[in-house]
N, CA, C and O atoms as CSV, one atom per row, in Angstrom:
chain,resi,resn,atom,element,x,y,z
A,1,MET,N,N,8.672,-31.039,-16.685
A,1,MET,CA,C,9.499,-30.735,-17.893
A,1,MET,C,C,10.060,-29.684,-17.241
A,1,MET,O,O,9.345,-28.950,-16.558
A,2,ALA,N,N,11.625,-29.431,-17.380
A,2,ALA,CA,C,12.874,-28.204,-17.416
A,2,ALA,C,C,12.125,-26.866,-18.252
A,2,ALA,O,O,12.288,-27.218,-19.421
A,3,GLY,N,N,11.617,-25.938,-18.288
A,3,GLY,CA,C,11.273,-24.983,-19.348
A,3,GLY,C,C,9.663,-24.204,-18.940
A,3,GLY,O,O,9.199,-23.094,-19.198
A,4,GLN,N,N,9.302,-25.022,-18.426
A,4,GLN,CA,C,7.999,-25.618,-18.214
A,4,GLN,C,C,7.522,-24.394,-17.098
A,4,GLN,O,O,8.396,-24.099,-16.282
A,5,VAL,N,N,6.004,-23.538,-16.973
A,5,VAL,CA,C,5.830,-22.838,-15.606
A,5,VAL,C,C,4.762,-23.018,-15.065
A,5,VAL,O,O,3.823,-22.271,-15.337
A,6,ASP,N,N,4.612,-24.138,-14.087
A,6,ASP,CA,C,3.486,-24.908,-13.905
A,6,ASP,C,C,2.235,-23.287,-13.177
A,6,ASP,O,O,2.455,-22.078,-13.101
A,7,GLU,N,N,1.069,-24.101,-12.816
A,7,GLU,CA,C,0.028,-22.873,-12.685
A,7,GLU,C,C,0.648,-21.962,-11.226
A,7,GLU,O,O,0.865,-20.817,-10.826
A,8,ARG,N,N,0.701,-22.866,-10.968
A,8,ARG,CA,C,0.588,-21.757,-9.254
A,8,ARG,C,C,2.035,-21.022,-9.550
A,8,ARG,O,O,2.050,-19.876,-9.102
A,9,ASP,N,N,3.213,-21.413,-10.183
A,9,ASP,CA,C,4.271,-20.186,-10.533
A,9,ASP,C,C,3.592,-19.107,-11.176
A,9,ASP,O,O,3.654,-17.955,-10.745
A,10,ALA,N,N,2.811,-19.506,-12.401
A,10,ALA,CA,C,1.745,-18.205,-13.079
A,10,ALA,C,C,1.578,-17.681,-12.730
A,10,ALA,O,O,1.885,-16.578,-13.181
A,11,LYS,N,N,0.940,-17.770,-11.590
A,11,LYS,CA,C,-0.233,-17.043,-10.698
A,11,LYS,C,C,0.714,-15.979,-10.088
A,11,LYS,O,O,0.760,-14.755,-10.203
A,12,GLU,N,N,1.528,-16.972,-9.327
A,12,GLU,CA,C,2.641,-15.667,-8.266
A,12,GLU,C,C,3.614,-14.718,-9.537
A,12,GLU,O,O,3.929,-13.611,-9.100
A,13,LEU,N,N,3.829,-14.837,-10.168
A,13,LEU,CA,C,4.300,-14.424,-11.444
A,13,LEU,C,C,3.424,-13.417,-11.290
A,13,LEU,O,O,3.697,-12.295,-10.865
A,14,GLN,N,N,2.128,-13.904,-11.711
A,14,GLN,CA,C,1.400,-12.317,-12.662
A,14,GLN,C,C,1.027,-11.486,-11.218
A,14,GLN,O,O,0.813,-10.279,-11.328
A,15,ALA,N,N,0.927,-12.259,-9.551
A,15,ALA,CA,C,0.444,-11.147,-8.313
A,15,ALA,C,C,2.003,-10.028,-8.459
A,15,ALA,O,O,2.125,-8.804,-8.421
A,16,PHE,N,N,3.010,-11.168,-8.636
A,16,PHE,CA,C,3.834,-9.973,-8.279
A,16,PHE,C,C,4.471,-9.269,-9.990
A,16,PHE,O,O,5.578,-8.741,-10.090
A,17,LEU,N,N,3.715,-9.393,-10.906
A,17,LEU,CA,C,4.017,-7.951,-11.874
A,17,LEU,C,C,3.078,-6.978,-11.276
A,17,LEU,O,O,3.437,-5.868,-10.883
A,18,GLU,N,N,1.202,-7.663,-11.187
A,18,GLU,CA,C,0.768,-6.550,-10.578
A,18,GLU,C,C,1.389,-5.497,-9.759
A,18,GLU,O,O,1.222,-4.303,-10.011
A,19,MET,N,N,2.144,-5.953,-8.725
A,19,MET,CA,C,2.493,-5.514,-7.461
A,19,MET,C,C,3.283,-4.497,-7.772
A,19,MET,O,O,3.370,-3.334,-7.379
A,20,GLU,N,N,3.968,-5.294,-8.725
A,20,GLU,CA,C,5.450,-4.230,-9.046
A,20,GLU,C,C,4.505,-2.739,-9.971
A,20,GLU,O,O,4.991,-1.609,-10.028
A,21,ASN,N,N,3.494,-3.020,-10.434
A,21,ASN,CA,C,3.122,-1.994,-11.431
A,21,ASN,C,C,2.010,-1.133,-10.358
A,21,ASN,O,O,1.687,0.012,-10.674
A,22,GLN,N,N,1.512,-1.696,-9.211
A,22,GLN,CA,C,0.926,-1.090,-8.710
A,22,GLN,C,C,1.310,0.256,-8.196
A,22,GLN,O,O,0.625,1.275,-8.112
A,23,LYS,N,N,3.246,-0.078,-7.686
A,23,LYS,CA,C,4.217,0.528,-6.704
A,23,LYS,C,C,4.312,1.313,-7.726
A,23,LYS,O,O,3.556,2.246,-7.456
A,24,ALA,N,N,4.837,1.525,-8.852
A,24,ALA,CA,C,5.351,1.608,-10.298
A,24,ALA,C,C,4.095,3.117,-10.855
A,24,ALA,O,O,4.502,4.106,-11.465
A,25,VAL,N,N,3.182,2.982,-10.601
A,25,VAL,CA,C,1.775,3.815,-10.820
A,25,VAL,C,C,1.875,5.135,-9.551
A,25,VAL,O,O,1.915,6.354,-9.717
A,26,ILE,N,N,1.898,4.227,-8.120
A,26,ILE,CA,C,1.944,4.939,-6.332
A,26,ILE,C,C,2.526,6.381,-6.982
A,26,ILE,O,O,2.131,7.521,-7.229
A,27,GLN,N,N,4.050,5.329,-7.116
A,27,GLN,CA,C,5.969,6.314,-7.636
A,27,GLN,C,C,4.844,7.357,-8.647
A,27,GLN,O,O,4.239,8.357,-8.260
A,28,ALA,N,N,4.832,6.905,-9.642
A,28,ALA,CA,C,4.638,8.515,-10.058
A,28,ALA,C,C,3.485,9.451,-9.899
A,28,ALA,O,O,3.453,10.645,-10.198
A,29,ALA,N,N,2.627,8.780,-9.426
A,29,ALA,CA,C,1.788,9.727,-8.396
A,29,ALA,C,C,2.544,10.703,-7.950
A,29,ALA,O,O,2.628,11.882,-8.293
A,30,ILE,N,N,3.288,9.856,-6.850
A,30,ILE,CA,C,3.934,11.013,-5.769
A,30,ILE,C,C,5.050,12.012,-6.483
A,30,ILE,O,O,5.677,12.881,-5.877
A,31,GLY,N,N,5.155,11.741,-7.741
A,31,GLY,CA,C,6.245,12.080,-8.485
A,31,GLY,C,C,5.639,13.030,-9.028
A,31,GLY,O,O,6.342,14.017,-8.814
A,32,LYS,N,N,4.409,13.443,-9.829
A,32,LYS,CA,C,3.772,14.047,-10.421
A,32,LYS,C,C,3.474,15.379,-9.186
A,32,LYS,O,O,3.899,16.533,-9.137
A,33,LEU,N,N,2.405,14.474,-8.126
A,33,LEU,CA,C,1.706,15.705,-7.005
A,33,LEU,C,C,3.520,16.610,-6.396
A,33,LEU,O,O,3.803,17.796,-6.222
A,34,SER,N,N,4.339,15.329,-6.248
A,34,SER,CA,C,5.439,16.443,-6.008
A,34,SER,C,C,6.027,17.932,-6.647
A,34,SER,O,O,6.188,19.091,-6.265
A,35,GLU,N,N,6.232,17.119,-7.853
A,35,GLU,CA,C,6.677,18.272,-9.148
A,35,GLU,C,C,4.908,19.492,-8.787
A,35,GLU,O,O,5.011,20.597,-8.256
A,36,ILE,N,N,3.609,18.926,-9.207
A,36,ILE,CA,C,3.060,20.210,-8.851
A,36,ILE,C,C,2.973,20.938,-7.862
A,36,ILE,O,O,2.547,22.092,-7.881
A,37,CYS,N,N,3.380,20.319,-6.868
A,37,CYS,CA,C,2.897,21.478,-5.470
A,37,CYS,C,C,3.778,21.783,-5.587
A,37,CYS,O,O,3.848,23.012,-5.602
A,38,PHE,N,N,4.938,21.137,-5.737
A,38,PHE,CA,C,6.631,22.232,-5.616
A,38,PHE,C,C,6.709,23.227,-6.666
A,38,PHE,O,O,7.558,24.061,-6.353
A,39,ASP,N,N,6.162,23.486,-7.804
A,39,ASP,CA,C,6.014,24.425,-9.018
A,39,ASP,C,C,5.105,25.367,-8.113
A,39,ASP,O,O,5.575,26.429,-7.705
A,40,LYS,N,N,3.495,24.893,-7.721
A,40,LYS,CA,C,2.513,25.782,-7.114
A,40,LYS,C,C,3.177,26.531,-5.920
A,40,LYS,O,O,2.727,27.676,-5.959
A,41,CYS,N,N,4.171,26.388,-4.723
A,41,CYS,CA,C,4.064,26.302,-3.796
A,41,CYS,C,C,5.314,27.047,-3.413
A,41,CYS,O,O,5.338,27.544,-2.287
A,42,VAL,N,N,6.610,27.222,-4.396
A,42,VAL,CA,C,8.022,27.104,-4.796
A,42,VAL,C,C,7.895,28.450,-5.484
A,42,VAL,O,O,7.175,28.515,-6.481
A,43,ALA,N,N,8.643,29.726,-4.967
A,43,ALA,CA,C,9.034,30.755,-6.019
A,43,ALA,C,C,10.324,30.367,-6.251
A,43,ALA,O,O,10.723,29.933,-7.332
A,44,LYS,N,N,10.891,30.490,-5.409
A,44,LYS,CA,C,12.586,30.692,-5.737
A,44,LYS,C,C,13.534,29.889,-4.664
A,44,LYS,O,O,13.939,30.225,-3.551
A,45,PRO,N,N,13.738,28.638,-5.472
A,45,PRO,CA,C,14.264,27.250,-4.401
A,45,PRO,C,C,15.571,27.931,-4.043
A,45,PRO,O,O,16.380,28.609,-4.677
A,46,GLY,N,N,15.478,27.500,-2.786
A,46,GLY,CA,C,16.578,27.065,-1.847
A,46,GLY,C,C,17.147,26.284,-1.226
A,46,GLY,O,O,16.784,25.108,-1.252
A,47,ASN,N,N,18.186,26.684,-0.495
A,47,ASN,CA,C,18.764,25.321,0.627
A,47,ASN,C,C,17.684,24.929,1.076
A,47,ASN,O,O,17.524,23.713,0.979
A,48,LYS,N,N,16.621,25.670,1.675
A,48,LYS,CA,C,15.689,24.622,2.658
A,48,LYS,C,C,14.861,25.311,1.992
A,48,LYS,O,O,15.067,26.063,1.039
A,49,LEU,N,N,13.276,24.859,2.865
A,49,LEU,CA,C,11.781,25.349,2.114
A,49,LEU,C,C,11.697,26.191,3.838
A,49,LEU,O,O,11.870,25.846,5.006
A,50,ASP,N,N,11.416,27.143,3.272
A,50,ASP,CA,C,10.714,28.334,4.863
A,50,ASP,C,C,9.260,27.705,5.084
A,50,ASP,O,O,8.608,27.100,4.233
A,51,SER,N,N,8.902,27.965,6.360
A,51,SER,CA,C,7.566,27.615,6.635
A,51,SER,C,C,6.521,27.382,5.796
A,51,SER,O,O,5.944,26.305,5.644
A,52,SER,N,N,6.188,28.872,5.014
A,52,SER,CA,C,5.367,28.931,4.376
A,52,SER,C,C,5.238,28.271,3.410
A,52,SER,O,O,4.212,27.602,3.292
A,53,GLU,N,N,6.288,28.247,2.359
A,53,GLU,CA,C,6.414,26.841,1.526
A,53,GLU,C,C,6.102,25.861,1.915
A,53,GLU,O,O,5.258,25.160,1.357
A,54,ALA,N,N,6.935,25.440,3.385
A,54,ALA,CA,C,6.544,23.045,3.494
A,54,ALA,C,C,5.059,23.405,4.076
A,54,ALA,O,O,4.419,22.361,3.947
A,55,ASN,N,N,3.954,24.712,4.837
A,55,ASN,CA,C,2.601,24.341,5.061
A,55,ASN,C,C,1.751,24.192,3.473
A,55,ASN,O,O,0.803,23.423,3.313
A,56,CYS,N,N,2.328,25.118,2.353
A,56,CYS,CA,C,2.274,25.356,1.162
A,56,CYS,C,C,1.689,24.199,0.968
A,56,CYS,O,O,0.513,23.903,1.181
A,57,ILE,N,N,2.963,23.235,0.357
A,57,ILE,CA,C,3.460,22.017,0.046
A,57,ILE,C,C,1.849,21.103,0.646
A,57,ILE,O,O,0.939,20.642,-0.042
A,58,SER,N,N,2.062,21.117,2.547
A,58,SER,CA,C,1.527,19.957,2.543
A,58,SER,C,C,-0.113,20.060,2.484
A,58,SER,O,O,-0.918,19.132,2.570
A,59,ASN,N,N,-0.302,21.088,2.358
A,59,ASN,CA,C,-1.395,21.689,2.439
A,59,ASN,C,C,-2.145,20.812,1.051
A,59,ASN,O,O,-2.999,19.928,0.982
A,60,CYS,N,N,-1.054,21.829,-0.308
A,60,CYS,CA,C,-1.229,21.015,-1.190
A,60,CYS,C,C,-1.503,20.023,-1.397
A,60,CYS,O,O,-2.526,19.729,-2.015
A,61,ALA,N,N,-0.514,19.037,-0.856
A,61,ALA,CA,C,-0.492,17.710,-0.821
A,61,ALA,C,C,-1.693,16.459,-0.688
A,61,ALA,O,O,-2.113,15.454,-1.262
A,62,GLY,N,N,-1.957,17.557,0.841
A,62,GLY,CA,C,-3.553,17.395,1.345
A,62,GLY,C,C,-4.570,17.445,0.766
A,62,GLY,O,O,-5.373,16.517,0.673
A,63,ARG,N,N,-4.687,18.617,0.262
A,63,ARG,CA,C,-5.743,18.375,-1.119
A,63,ARG,C,C,-5.803,17.536,-1.943
A,63,ARG,O,O,-6.726,16.722,-1.992
A,64,TYR,N,N,-4.817,17.570,-2.763
A,64,TYR,CA,C,-4.887,16.084,-3.771
A,64,TYR,C,C,-5.468,15.093,-3.097
A,64,TYR,O,O,-6.653,14.762,-3.146
A,65,LEU,N,N,-4.756,14.708,-2.574
A,65,LEU,CA,C,-5.270,13.481,-1.374
A,65,LEU,C,C,-6.720,12.884,-0.898
A,65,LEU,O,O,-7.288,11.830,-0.614
A,66,ASP,N,N,-6.922,14.318,-1.012
A,66,ASP,CA,C,-8.636,13.834,0.112
A,66,ASP,C,C,-9.426,14.443,-1.183
A,66,ASP,O,O,-10.645,14.550,-1.057
A,67,THR,N,N,-8.789,14.882,-2.509
A,67,THR,CA,C,-9.878,14.563,-3.124
A,67,THR,C,C,-9.941,13.602,-4.464
A,67,THR,O,O,-10.767,13.481,-5.369
A,68,SER,N,N,-8.757,13.015,-4.184
A,68,SER,CA,C,-8.460,11.874,-5.129
A,68,SER,C,C,-9.032,10.564,-4.546
A,68,SER,O,O,-9.304,9.629,-5.300
A,69,MET,N,N,-9.290,10.456,-2.693
A,69,MET,CA,C,-10.206,9.671,-2.208
A,69,MET,C,C,-11.722,10.024,-2.242
A,69,MET,O,O,-12.658,9.360,-1.795
A,70,PHE,N,N,-11.734,10.755,-2.629
A,70,PHE,CA,C,-13.437,11.696,-3.279
A,70,PHE,C,C,-14.053,11.096,-3.722
A,70,PHE,O,O,-15.064,10.427,-3.508
A,71,ILE,N,N,-12.879,11.522,-5.006
A,71,ILE,CA,C,-13.248,10.470,-6.469
A,71,ILE,C,C,-13.260,9.405,-6.795
A,71,ILE,O,O,-14.170,8.991,-7.513
A,72,MET,N,N,-12.155,8.537,-6.334
A,72,MET,CA,C,-12.400,6.761,-5.643
A,72,MET,C,C,-13.657,6.774,-5.205
A,72,MET,O,O,-14.235,6.135,-6.085
A,73,ASN,N,N,-14.700,7.179,-4.180
A,73,ASN,CA,C,-14.907,6.762,-3.312
A,73,ASN,C,C,-16.591,6.423,-4.605
A,73,ASN,O,O,-17.205,5.523,-5.178
A,74,ARG,N,N,-16.567,7.753,-4.414
A,74,ARG,CA,C,-17.776,8.267,-5.383
A,74,ARG,C,C,-18.015,7.157,-6.524
A,74,ARG,O,O,-19.119,6.649,-6.719
A,75,MET,N,N,-16.648,6.782,-7.389
A,75,MET,CA,C,-16.573,6.014,-8.404
A,75,MET,C,C,-17.087,4.610,-8.263
A,75,MET,O,O,-17.762,4.016,-9.103
A,76,VAL,N,N,-16.603,4.050,-6.850
A,76,VAL,CA,C,-17.161,2.859,-6.711
A,76,VAL,C,C,-18.112,2.851,-5.588
A,76,VAL,O,O,-17.928,1.933,-4.788
A,77,GLN,N,N,-19.301,3.833,-5.281
A,77,GLN,CA,C,-20.910,3.807,-5.533
A,77,GLN,C,C,-21.122,3.625,-6.322
A,77,GLN,O,O,-21.748,2.566,-6.265
A,78,LYS,N,N,-21.054,3.956,-7.321
A,78,LYS,CA,C,-21.949,4.173,-8.519
A,78,LYS,C,C,-22.251,3.005,-9.611
A,78,LYS,O,O,-23.091,2.786,-10.483
A,79,LYS,N,N,-20.871,2.258,-8.969
A,79,LYS,CA,C,-21.181,1.197,-9.456
A,79,LYS,C,C,-22.079,-0.386,-9.260
A,79,LYS,O,O,-22.072,-1.216,-10.168
């Protein structure tokens, strides 16, 4: 019947929506991480980053990601 969604289509739609939601969460986290590290590392924004600012941002992001992975792994282990 036209207008009805079969079970397979509903599952595909659900999987697509979950994937899009995960992408949105990742994009939001990247945006927040960029904002935090930029604010921490760049005192006076210019046309480009100097090497110390670039290193600071890289280290900031790396520490954040390492910490997030550590926390997620610990949460998984406790289940």
